[in-house]
C-alpha positions as CSV (number, residue, x, y, z in Angstrom):
1,X,8.3,29.2,-0.6
2,X,11.9,29.5,-1.7
3,X,13.0,26.7,-4.0
4,X,15.9,25.6,-1.7
5,X,13.7,25.5,1.3
6,X,11.1,23.5,-0.6
7,X,13.6,21.0,-1.9
8,X,15.1,20.5,1.5
9,X,11.7,19.9,3.1
10,X,10.6,17.6,0.2
11,X,13.6,15.3,0.7
12,X,13.3,15.4,4.5
13,X,9.7,14.1,4.3
14,X,10.1,11.8,1.3
15,X,13.3,10.0,2.6
16,X,11.8,9.4,6.0
17,X,8.5,8.2,4.5
18,X,10.2,5.9,2.0
19,X,12.1,4.3,4.8
20,X,8.9,3.9,6.9
21,X,6.9,2.5,4.0
22,X,9.6,0.0,3.1
23,X,9.5,-1.1,6.7
24,X,5.7,-1.3,6.6
25,X,5.7,-3.4,3.4
26,X,8.2,-5.8,5.0
27,X,5.4,-7.1,7.2
28,X,4.4,-9.4,4.3
29,X,7.8,-9.8,2.8
30,X,9.1,-11.2,6.1
31,X,6.1,-13.6,6.2
32,X,7.0,-14.6,2.6
33,X,10.6,-15.4,3.5
34,X,9.9,-17.3,6.8
35,X,6.9,-19.2,5.5
36,X,8.8,-20.3,2.4
37,X,11.6,-21.6,4.5
38,X,9.4,-23.1,7.3
39,X,6.4,-24.3,5.3
40,X,7.5,-24.6,1.7
41,X,5.5,-24.0,-1.5
42,X,2.1,-24.8,0.1
43,X,2.7,-22.1,2.7
44,X,3.6,-19.6,0.1
45,X,0.4,-20.5,-1.8
46,X,-1.7,-20.0,1.3
47,X,-0.1,-16.7,2.0
48,X,-0.6,-15.4,-1.5
49,X,-4.3,-16.4,-1.4
50,X,-4.8,-14.5,1.8
51,X,-2.8,-11.4,0.9
52,X,-5.7,-9.6,-0.8
53,X,-7.6,-9.4,2.5
54,X,-4.6,-7.7,4.1
55,X,-4.4,-5.3,1.2
56,X,-8.1,-4.5,1.7
57,X,-7.6,-3.8,5.4
58,X,-4.4,-1.8,4.8
59,X,-6.0,0.1,2.0
60,X,-9.0,1.0,4.3
61,X,-6.6,2.4,6.9
62,X,-4.7,4.4,4.3
63,X,-8.0,5.7,2.9
64,X,-9.0,7.2,6.3
65,X,-5.5,8.2,7.2
66,X,-4.7,9.9,3.9
67,X,-8.2,11.4,3.4
68,X,-8.4,12.7,7.0
69,X,-4.8,13.9,7.2
70,X,-5.1,15.7,3.8
71,X,-8.2,17.5,5.0
72,X,-6.5,18.3,8.3
73,X,-3.5,19.8,6.6
74,X,-5.6,21.9,4.3
75,X,-7.7,23.2,7.2
76,X,-4.5,24.2,9.1
77,X,-3.0,25.8,6.1
78,X,-6.2,27.9,5.9
79,X,-6.0,28.5,9.7
80,X,-9.3,26.8,10.3
81,X,-8.1,25.0,13.5
82,X,-11.6,23.9,14.7
83,X,-12.3,22.2,11.4
84,X,-9.0,20.5,11.5
85,X,-9.9,18.9,14.8
86,X,-13.3,17.9,13.4
87,X,-11.6,16.3,10.5
88,X,-9.5,14.2,12.9
89,X,-12.5,13.2,15.0
90,X,-14.6,12.2,12.1
91,X,-11.8,10.1,10.7
92,X,-11.4,8.2,13.9
93,X,-15.2,7.5,14.2
94,X,-15.7,6.2,10.7
95,X,-12.5,4.2,10.9
96,X,-13.6,2.5,14.1
97,X,-17.0,1.4,12.5
98,X,-15.3,-0.3,9.6
99,X,-12.7,-1.9,11.9
100,X,-15.5,-3.6,13.9
101,X,-17.0,-4.9,10.6
102,X,-13.7,-6.5,9.7
103,X,-13.4,-8.2,13.2
104,X,-17.0,-9.6,12.8
105,X,-16.0,-11.0,9.4
106,X,-13.0,-12.7,10.9
107,X,-15.2,-14.3,13.6
108,X,-18.1,-15.5,11.4
109,X,-17.0,-15.6,7.7
110,X,-13.3,-16.6,7.5
111,X,-14.2,-20.1,6.2
112,X,-16.4,-18.7,3.4
113,X,-13.8,-16.2,2.4
114,X,-11.2,-18.9,2.2
115,X,-13.3,-20.9,-0.2
116,X,-14.0,-17.7,-2.3
117,X,-10.3,-17.0,-2.6
118,X,-9.8,-20.5,-4.3
119,X,-7.9,-22.4,-1.6
120,X,-7.9,-26.2,-2.2
121,X,-7.7,-29.0,0.4
122,X,-3.9,-28.8,0.4
123,X,-3.8,-25.2,1.6
124,X,-7.3,-24.6,3.0
125,X,-6.4,-24.8,6.7
126,X,-3.3,-22.6,6.5
127,X,-5.2,-20.0,4.4
128,X,-8.1,-19.9,6.8
129,X,-5.9,-19.3,9.8
130,X,-4.0,-16.5,8.1
131,X,-7.2,-14.8,7.0
132,X,-8.9,-15.1,10.4
133,X,-6.1,-13.7,12.4
134,X,-5.5,-10.8,10.0
135,X,-9.1,-9.8,10.2
136,X,-9.1,-9.9,14.0
137,X,-6.1,-7.6,14.1
138,X,-7.8,-5.2,11.6
139,X,-8.4,-2.4,14.2
140,X,-4.6,-2.3,15.0
141,X,-3.7,-2.2,11.3
142,X,-6.2,0.6,10.5
143,X,-5.4,2.6,13.6
144,X,-1.7,2.4,12.8
145,X,-2.2,3.5,9.2
146,X,-4.4,6.4,10.3
147,X,-2.3,7.7,13.1
148,X,0.9,7.4,11.0
149,X,-0.6,9.8,8.4
150,X,-1.8,12.2,11.1
151,X,1.5,12.3,13.0
152,X,3.4,12.9,9.7
153,X,1.1,15.7,8.7
154,X,1.4,17.2,12.2
155,X,5.0,18.0,11.5
156,X,6.6,14.8,12.9
157,X,7.7,12.7,9.9
158,X,10.7,11.3,11.8
159,X,8.5,9.7,14.5
160,X,6.1,8.4,11.8
161,X,9.1,6.7,10.2
162,X,10.4,5.3,13.5
163,X,7.0,3.9,14.3
164,X,6.7,2.1,10.9
165,X,10.3,0.7,11.1
166,X,10.0,-0.5,14.7
167,X,6.8,-2.3,13.8
168,X,8.4,-3.9,10.8
169,X,11.6,-5.0,12.6
170,X,9.6,-6.5,15.5
171,X,7.6,-8.4,12.9
172,X,10.8,-9.9,11.4
173,X,12.1,-10.9,14.9
174,X,8.7,-12.4,16.0
175,X,8.3,-14.2,12.7
176,X,11.6,-16.0,13.3
177,X,10.8,-16.8,17.0
178,X,7.2,-18.0,16.3
179,X,7.9,-20.1,13.2
180,X,11.2,-21.8,14.1
181,X,12.0,-22.0,17.9
182,X,8.3,-22.1,18.9
183,X,7.2,-24.1,15.8
184,X,3.9,-22.2,15.5
185,X,3.6,-22.6,11.7
186,X,1.5,-20.1,9.8
187,X,-0.3,-19.0,12.9
188,X,3.0,-17.8,14.3
189,X,3.7,-15.9,11.0
190,X,0.3,-14.1,11.1
191,X,0.5,-13.4,14.8
192,X,3.8,-11.7,14.3
193,X,2.3,-9.6,11.5
194,X,-0.7,-8.7,13.7
195,X,1.4,-7.6,16.7
196,X,3.6,-5.3,14.6
197,X,1.1,-2.4,14.2
198,X,0.4,-2.6,18.0
199,X,4.1,-2.0,18.6
200,X,4.1,0.8,16.1
201,X,1.2,2.5,17.8
202,X,3.0,2.4,21.1
203,X,5.9,4.2,19.5
204,X,3.6,6.8,17.9
205,X,2.1,7.5,21.3
206,X,5.2,9.6,22.0
207,X,3.6,12.3,19.9
208,X,0.9,12.7,22.6
209,X,3.0,12.1,25.6
210,X,5.4,14.9,24.6
211,X,2.3,17.1,23.9
212,X,3.5,17.8,20.4
213,X,0.2,17.0,18.8
214,X,-2.0,19.7,17.4
215,X,-4.9,17.4,16.5
216,X,-7.5,16.6,19.2
217,X,-10.6,14.4,19.6
218,X,-13.6,16.7,19.9
219,X,-17.3,16.1,20.3
220,X,-18.9,16.1,16.9
221,X,-22.3,15.7,15.3
222,X,-22.3,13.3,12.4
223,X,-21.4,15.2,9.3
224,X,-22.1,13.3,6.1
225,X,-20.5,16.1,4.0
226,X,-17.2,16.0,5.9
227,X,-17.2,12.2,6.0
228,X,-17.9,12.1,2.3
229,X,-15.1,14.6,1.7
230,X,-12.6,12.6,3.8
231,X,-13.5,9.4,2.0
232,X,-13.4,10.9,-1.5
233,X,-9.9,12.3,-0.7
234,X,-8.8,8.9,0.7
235,X,-10.4,6.7,-2.0
236,X,-7.4,7.0,-4.4
237,X,-5.0,5.7,-1.6
238,X,-7.5,2.9,-0.9
239,X,-7.7,1.9,-4.6
240,X,-3.9,2.1,-5.0
241,X,-3.5,-0.4,-2.2
242,X,-6.5,-2.4,-3.3
243,X,-5.1,-2.6,-6.8
244,X,-2.4,-5.0,-5.5
245,X,-5.0,-7.1,-3.9
246,X,-7.4,-7.2,-6.9
247,X,-4.5,-8.0,-9.2
248,X,-3.4,-10.8,-6.9
249,X,-6.9,-12.3,-6.9
250,X,-7.3,-12.2,-10.7
251,X,-3.8,-13.4,-11.3
252,X,-4.2,-16.2,-8.7
253,X,-7.3,-17.5,-10.5
254,X,-5.6,-17.4,-14.0
255,X,-2.3,-18.9,-12.7
256,X,-4.1,-21.7,-10.8
257,X,-5.6,-22.7,-14.2
258,X,-2.4,-22.4,-16.1
259,X,0.3,-23.7,-13.6
260,X,-1.5,-24.9,-10.5
261,X,-0.2,-24.2,-6.9
262,X,3.4,-24.0,-8.0
263,X,2.5,-21.2,-10.3
264,X,0.7,-19.3,-7.6
265,X,3.7,-19.8,-5.2
266,X,6.0,-18.3,-7.9
267,X,3.6,-15.4,-8.5
268,X,3.5,-15.0,-4.7
269,X,7.2,-14.2,-4.7
270,X,6.8,-11.6,-7.5
271,X,3.7,-10.1,-6.0
272,X,5.2,-9.6,-2.6
273,X,8.4,-8.1,-4.0
274,X,6.0,-5.8,-5.9
275,X,4.4,-4.7,-2.6
276,X,7.8,-3.5,-1.5
277,X,8.5,-1.6,-4.7
278,X,5.1,0.0,-4.7
279,X,5.7,1.0,-1.1
280,X,8.7,3.1,-2.2
281,X,6.5,5.0,-4.6
282,X,3.8,5.3,-2.0
283,X,6.5,6.7,0.3
284,X,7.4,9.4,-2.3
285,X,3.7,10.3,-2.8
286,X,2.8,10.3,0.9
287,X,6.0,12.2,1.8
288,X,5.1,15.0,-0.7
289,X,1.4,15.1,0.4
290,X,1.7,17.2,3.6
291,X,3.8,19.8,1.7
292,X,1.5,19.8,-1.3
293,X,-1.7,20.2,0.8
294,X,-0.1,23.0,2.8
295,X,1.1,25.1,-0.2
296,X,-2.3,24.4,-1.8
297,X,-3.9,25.9,1.3
298,X,-1.6,28.9,1.0
299,X,-2.5,29.2,-2.7
300,X,1.1,28.7,-4.0
301,X,0.5,27.1,-7.4
302,X,4.2,27.3,-8.5
303,X,5.3,25.5,-5.4
304,X,2.8,22.7,-6.1
305,X,4.3,22.2,-9.6
306,X,7.8,22.2,-8.2
307,X,7.0,19.5,-5.6
308,X,5.4,17.3,-8.4
309,X,8.6,17.7,-10.5
310,X,10.8,16.7,-7.5
311,X,8.6,13.6,-7.0
312,X,8.7,12.4,-10.6
313,X,12.4,12.9,-10.9
314,X,13.1,11.0,-7.7
315,X,10.8,8.2,-8.8
316,X,12.6,7.8,-12.2
317,X,16.0,7.6,-10.6
318,X,14.8,4.9,-8.2
319,X,13.0,3.0,-10.9
320,X,16.2,2.6,-13.0
321,X,18.1,1.2,-10.0
322,X,15.3,-1.2,-9.0
323,X,14.8,-2.7,-12.5
324,X,18.6,-3.1,-12.9
325,X,18.7,-5.1,-9.7
326,X,15.8,-7.4,-10.8
327,X,17.3,-7.8,-14.3
328,X,20.8,-8.8,-13.1
329,X,19.9,-10.6,-9.9
330,X,16.7,-12.5,-10.6
331,X,18.2,-15.9,-9.9
332,X,19.5,-15.2,-6.4
333,X,16.5,-13.1,-5.4
334,X,14.1,-16.0,-6.3
335,X,16.3,-18.5,-4.6
336,X,16.0,-16.7,-1.3
337,X,12.3,-17.7,-1.3
338,X,12.6,-21.1,-2.9
339,X,13.8,-23.2,0.0
340,X,12.8,-26.5,-1.6
341,X,14.8,-25.6,-4.8
342,X,11.8,-26.3,-7.0
343,X,13.1,-25.9,-10.6
344,X,9.6,-25.1,-12.0
345,X,9.0,-22.4,-9.4
346,X,12.4,-20.9,-10.0
347,X,11.9,-20.6,-13.7
348,X,8.4,-19.2,-13.5
349,X,9.4,-16.6,-10.9
350,X,12.6,-15.5,-12.7
351,X,10.7,-14.9,-15.9
352,X,8.0,-13.1,-14.0
353,X,10.5,-10.7,-12.3
354,X,12.0,-9.6,-15.5
355,X,8.7,-9.0,-17.3
356,X,6.4,-7.8,-14.5
357,X,8.8,-5.1,-13.2
358,X,9.1,-3.4,-16.6
359,X,6.0,-1.6,-15.2
360,X,7.7,0.2,-12.4
361,X,8.2,3.7,-13.8
362,X,4.6,3.8,-14.9
363,X,3.4,2.5,-11.5
364,X,5.5,5.2,-9.8
365,X,4.0,7.9,-12.0
366,X,0.5,6.7,-11.5
367,X,0.8,6.6,-7.7
368,X,2.4,10.1,-7.6
369,X,-0.1,11.8,-9.9
370,X,-3.0,10.3,-8.1
371,X,-1.7,11.5,-4.8
372,X,-1.0,14.9,-6.3
373,X,-4.6,15.3,-7.4
374,X,-5.8,14.2,-3.9
375,X,-3.5,16.7,-2.1
376,X,-5.0,19.6,-4.0
377,X,-8.6,18.4,-3.5
378,X,-9.2,17.1,-7.0
379,X,-10.7,13.8,-6.0
380,X,-12.2,12.9,-9.4
381,X,-9.1,12.7,-11.6
382,X,-7.3,10.9,-8.7
383,X,-10.1,8.3,-8.6
384,X,-10.1,7.9,-12.4
385,X,-6.3,7.1,-12.3
386,X,-6.7,4.7,-9.3
387,X,-9.8,2.9,-10.6
388,X,-8.3,2.5,-14.1
389,X,-5.2,0.7,-12.8
390,X,-7.0,-1.2,-10.0
391,X,-10.1,-2.4,-11.8
392,X,-11.1,-1.1,-15.2
393,X,-8.1,-2.0,-17.2
394,X,-5.9,-4.6,-15.4
395,X,-8.4,-7.4,-15.1
396,X,-9.7,-7.6,-18.7
397,X,-6.1,-7.1,-19.8
398,X,-4.9,-10.1,-17.7
399,X,-7.6,-12.4,-19.0
400,X,-7.1,-11.3,-22.6
401,X,-3.3,-11.6,-22.7
402,X,-3.2,-14.8,-20.7
403,X,-5.6,-16.3,-23.3
404,X,-3.3,-15.2,-26.1
405,X,0.2,-15.7,-24.5
406,X,-0.4,-17.9,-21.5
407,X,2.0,-17.1,-18.6
408,X,3.9,-14.5,-20.6
409,X,0.6,-12.7,-21.1
410,X,-0.1,-12.7,-17.4
411,X,3.3,-11.0,-16.6
412,X,2.9,-8.5,-19.5
413,X,-0.7,-7.4,-18.5
414,X,0.6,-5.4,-15.6
415,X,3.2,-3.2,-17.4
416,X,0.8,-2.6,-20.4
417,X,-2.0,-1.6,-18.0
418,X,0.2,0.8,-16.1
419,X,1.5,2.4,-19.3
420,X,-2.0,3.1,-20.6
421,X,-3.1,4.6,-17.2
422,X,0.1,6.7,-17.1
423,X,-0.9,8.3,-20.5
424,X,-4.4,8.9,-19.1
425,X,-2.8,10.5,-16.0
426,X,-0.7,12.9,-18.1
427,X,-3.8,13.9,-20.1
428,X,-5.7,14.6,-16.9
429,X,-2.9,16.7,-15.5
430,X,-2.7,18.8,-18.7
431,X,-6.4,19.3,-18.6
432,X,-6.2,20.4,-15.0
433,X,-3.5,22.9,-15.7
434,X,-5.4,24.4,-18.7
435,X,-8.4,24.7,-16.4
436,X,-6.4,26.9,-14.0
437,X,-5.1,29.1,-16.7
438,X,-8.7,29.8,-17.9
439,X,-9.9,30.8,-14.5
């Protein structure tokens, strides 16, 4: 493809997808704002304890969406249209099975999950309500994540963005209505969050009503090979999302010991702002993915490298702007979520913002390089990057540095981990390129 055409298409997909992903991440940020103002520090603590379960559900939806849609794009690039439909149909089947499991967990195990996440008597009831409703709405979250990916990969990134933004804005409006005029407390906040993907799916249905879609449900025999391929391609997206949830669980446990509920509430502000920042990088990665998978299907190696360069340059420019905002405006940003004007919460969160977000260029690179490997069917290096940042490095690093440096160590464990993983990602990319030259 010509460089100008490639650049134009890249920015079309990426800008639309960044807008949509920011909107999607605002599901939880809106809850953070309205809960902090309506329910105070205990509400923030309950929300932060329950967030990892949302990350697990959202990550599962992205796993099936990104894995299935990547396989779908590659099949269409290779003109294997029947296999493209089989990829879509398999994705819907396996997604539905896991969605049912989440619903059953919400009905029967929400109380046990609440205890496992560390909720004490002050926040137990609110945490349990949030967990249970999120799990009951799991099919809507997962279907929305999956269909958003397929609609975008089917040549309609604009509708994909509109769907995500509509869901997010409806969540903000319903949050306000349910928490304040209707006085529904944390149940109102989580109900608004659960209804948002339902509204988004209604918007996405235009893709079928206008008969634009090129993916169709077909009768299939269970294919463990295809299912395994879809999941292996989607696992890095799952781990990327889950990394946030796992980090939150580990950090909650450490901070509860070091600073109690106030510390967890302060970390909740930082962590939920982090979800928005990560969504921007996910937007770049997912926006580039359909183009990468297509040019990979065509066998255009130079175009693949060009798209990767565009992604990294875009990420670096955005990272500079974001960190400058957090560095200069930490006080007013934290104040927005500190309705009780708690001095301890304000100090902990301000320090956290400045230290924690030194990680963002490394986070951006890791998300982009992992998605790049997935887009060209190199699942193993993508999984190595995702597992390292989500499990293998961050948790021991958090416990070690918190032991040595207390709260400062907690905040620094995130950027140090992401920096190490970025170096590993660069090494994996160089190895991959050398392997192509030797073929």
